[in-house]
VEXDREN-2710 file (C-alpha; in Angstrom, 1 decimal):
% VEXDREN-2710
k/r/px/py/pz
1/UNK/67.3/13.8/121.3
2/UNK/66.8/16.7/119.0
3/UNK/67.1/16.4/115.2
4/UNK/68.0/19.4/113.2
5/UNK/67.7/19.7/109.4
6/UNK/69.1/22.8/107.6
7/UNK/67.9/24.0/104.2
8/UNK/68.2/27.0/102.0
9/UNK/71.9/27.1/101.1
10/UNK/73.1/27.5/97.6
11/UNK/75.1/29.6/95.1
12/UNK/74.6/33.4/95.0
13/UNK/76.4/36.4/93.6
14/UNK/77.9/38.9/95.9
15/UNK/75.3/41.3/97.1
16/UNK/72.6/38.8/97.0
17/UNK/70.5/37.2/99.7
18/UNK/69.7/33.8/101.1
19/UNK/67.5/32.5/103.9
20/UNK/68.5/29.5/105.8
21/UNK/66.0/27.4/107.7
22/UNK/66.6/24.9/110.4
23/UNK/63.7/22.6/111.3
24/UNK/63.9/20.9/114.7
25/UNK/62.1/17.8/116.0
26/UNK/62.2/15.5/118.9
27/UNK/61.9/17.8/121.9
28/UNK/60.1/20.9/123.0
29/UNK/61.7/23.5/120.6
30/UNK/60.8/26.5/122.8
31/UNK/63.1/25.1/125.6
32/UNK/66.2/25.3/123.4
33/UNK/68.5/28.1/122.6
34/UNK/69.7/28.0/119.0
35/UNK/72.8/29.1/117.1
36/UNK/74.1/29.4/113.5
37/UNK/77.7/28.5/112.9
38/UNK/79.8/28.4/109.8
39/UNK/82.9/26.6/108.8
40/UNK/85.1/27.4/105.8
41/UNK/87.7/25.0/104.4
42/UNK/90.7/24.8/106.8
43/UNK/89.1/27.0/109.4
44/UNK/87.3/26.5/112.7
45/UNK/83.6/26.4/113.1
46/UNK/82.7/29.8/114.3
47/UNK/79.4/31.4/115.6
48/UNK/77.5/33.6/113.2
49/UNK/74.4/34.3/115.3
50/UNK/72.6/33.0/118.3
51/UNK/69.1/33.4/119.8
52/UNK/67.6/32.6/123.1
53/UNK/64.8/30.1/123.6
54/UNK/62.2/32.8/123.8
55/UNK/63.6/34.8/120.9
56/UNK/64.0/37.9/123.1
57/UNK/67.8/38.0/122.9
58/UNK/70.1/37.7/119.9
59/UNK/73.8/37.8/119.2
60/UNK/75.7/38.5/115.9
61/UNK/79.4/38.2/115.2
62/UNK/80.8/41.6/114.1
63/UNK/81.3/40.6/110.5
64/UNK/77.6/40.0/109.9
65/UNK/76.0/42.7/112.0
66/UNK/73.6/44.7/109.9
67/UNK/73.5/42.1/107.1
68/UNK/72.2/38.9/108.8
69/UNK/69.1/38.4/111.0
70/UNK/68.4/35.4/113.2
71/UNK/64.8/34.6/114.1
72/UNK/62.7/31.7/115.3
73/UNK/59.2/30.5/115.1
74/UNK/58.5/28.3/118.1
75/UNK/55.1/27.3/116.7
76/UNK/56.8/26.0/113.6
77/UNK/59.9/24.6/115.4
78/UNK/62.1/26.5/113.1
79/UNK/65.0/28.9/113.3
80/UNK/66.0/31.1/110.4
81/UNK/69.0/33.0/109.3
82/UNK/68.3/35.8/106.8
83/UNK/71.5/36.7/105.0
84/UNK/71.6/39.9/102.9
85/UNK/74.4/41.7/101.2
86/UNK/76.4/38.5/101.0
87/UNK/80.1/38.7/100.4
88/UNK/82.5/36.0/99.1
89/UNK/84.0/35.7/102.6
90/UNK/80.6/34.4/103.8
91/UNK/81.2/31.3/101.8
92/UNK/81.1/28.3/104.2
93/UNK/79.1/25.3/105.4
94/UNK/76.5/26.7/107.7
95/UNK/75.3/24.6/110.7
96/UNK/72.5/25.2/113.1
97/UNK/72.9/24.0/116.7
98/UNK/70.7/23.6/119.8
99/UNK/71.1/23.3/123.5
100/UNK/68.6/23.2/126.3
101/UNK/68.3/26.6/128.0
102/UNK/67.1/26.8/131.6
103/UNK/66.8/30.6/131.2
104/UNK/64.6/31.8/128.4
105/UNK/66.6/35.0/127.7
106/UNK/70.0/33.4/127.4
107/UNK/71.9/32.7/124.2
108/UNK/75.2/30.9/123.7
109/UNK/78.1/31.7/121.4
110/UNK/80.6/28.9/122.2
111/UNK/80.3/25.9/120.0
112/UNK/81.1/23.6/122.9
113/UNK/77.9/24.8/124.7
114/UNK/75.7/23.1/122.1
115/UNK/74.6/19.5/122.2
116/UNK/72.9/19.0/118.9
117/UNK/73.9/19.9/115.4
118/UNK/72.5/19.7/111.9
119/UNK/74.3/18.2/108.9
120/UNK/75.1/21.6/107.5
121/UNK/74.2/23.4/104.3
122/UNK/76.7/24.9/101.8
123/UNK/76.6/28.6/101.0
124/UNK/78.8/29.8/98.2
125/UNK/79.0/33.5/97.3
126/UNK/80.7/34.3/94.0
127/UNK/82.4/37.6/93.3
END
């Protein structure tokens, strides 16, 4: 089992920044590919960013490219999502997710590829 705990959400004005953290425990973190997803009210849970287990490969959905950065610290068992230039449309509950990765350079963008999920953290961007 892998336990994931997100933190760092909150209320911020448009144009501001937040850094989300997701602390993992229970298994060898460096064997797991990680993803950040978000879900706004009445909408599906969609991928925001993903990172391979080694950290060598990353993915961003188009709407956040150039504004968000995903990173990980395998020594600290933590994955981060740095969010800059936030927009009201970024408002959602943000979830981190993990899945075992047999290939260190592979990331996953489909929510159904992930086995473990955190409880979510609310991000609200005011206009």
